[in-house]
C-alpha positions as CSV (number, residue, x, y, z in Angstrom):
1,M,-13.0,72.7,2.5
2,T,-15.2,73.8,5.5
3,S,-18.8,72.7,6.4
4,A,-21.7,74.8,5.1
5,R,-23.1,73.7,8.4
6,T,-20.4,75.3,10.4
7,H,-19.1,78.1,8.5
8,C,-20.9,80.9,6.6
9,P,-20.4,80.4,2.7
10,E,-20.6,84.3,2.6
11,C,-17.9,85.6,4.9
12,Q,-16.3,82.3,6.3
13,S,-17.2,83.0,9.8
14,A,-17.7,80.1,12.4
15,R,-20.5,81.9,14.1
16,V,-23.5,79.9,12.4
17,A,-26.8,79.5,13.9
18,A,-29.0,76.5,13.1
19,L,-32.5,77.6,12.4
20,N,-34.3,74.2,12.2
21,A,-36.4,75.3,15.1
22,I,-38.1,77.9,13.4
23,L,-37.8,77.0,9.7
24,F,-38.8,73.5,8.5
25,A,-38.4,71.7,5.2
26,P,-38.4,68.2,4.9
27,N,-35.1,67.7,3.0
28,A,-33.2,70.7,4.3
29,D,-31.5,72.4,7.1
30,F,-31.4,76.3,7.4
31,F,-28.6,78.3,9.0
32,R,-27.9,82.1,9.7
33,C,-24.7,83.7,10.2
34,E,-24.6,85.9,13.1
35,E,-21.6,87.7,11.7
36,C,-23.0,89.0,8.4
37,G,-26.7,87.8,8.7
38,F,-26.5,85.8,5.5
39,L,-29.0,83.0,5.3
40,W,-28.8,79.5,3.6
41,H,-29.6,75.9,3.5
42,V,-28.1,72.4,3.2
43,Q,-29.6,69.3,2.0
44,K,-30.3,67.2,5.2
45,G,-27.3,64.5,5.9
46,A,-25.0,66.7,3.6
47,D,-22.3,69.4,4.6
48,G,-22.7,71.3,1.6
49,P,-23.1,72.9,-0.8
50,A,-24.7,75.7,0.7
51,S,-27.7,77.1,-1.2
52,R,-30.4,79.6,-1.3
53,S,-32.8,78.1,-3.9
54,L,-35.6,77.6,-1.1
55,L,-35.3,81.1,0.0
56,G,-36.0,82.6,-3.6
57,T,-32.5,82.8,-5.1
58,A,-30.2,80.3,-6.1
59,V,-27.4,83.0,-6.3
60,L,-25.2,82.9,-3.1
61,N,-23.9,86.4,-3.1
62,P,-26.5,88.9,-4.4
63,P,-26.1,92.4,-4.3
64,P,-28.6,94.3,-1.8
65,A,-29.8,96.4,-4.8
66,S,-30.5,93.3,-6.9
67,L,-33.4,92.5,-4.7
68,P,-36.3,95.2,-5.9
69,V,-39.3,95.8,-3.8
70,H,-42.4,96.6,-5.8
71,A,-44.2,99.8,-5.0
72,A,-47.3,98.2,-4.1
73,H,-45.5,96.1,-1.6
74,R,-43.8,99.3,-0.1
75,A,-47.1,101.1,0.0
76,R,-48.6,98.2,1.9
77,A,-45.7,98.0,4.5
78,H,-46.4,101.6,5.0
79,G,-50.1,101.4,5.6
80,R,-50.9,102.7,2.4
81,T,-53.2,100.6,-0.1
């Protein structure tokens, strides 16, 4: 089994960037796959399992369409209120 600190849990790529310099949680380290863009975290001092619970979803493989954006948020993003 590969470490969630060195391999992406989504695509298994070894091109993993640690994000500790820009994201902080006292009990977790954050990572991003440079191959597929997947974001996850791992409990400090552990090699896994990978989780997304602090990122708003515990599901490791959500399809893009399953993350709806409310119409009011889209309007604000385009300068309409």
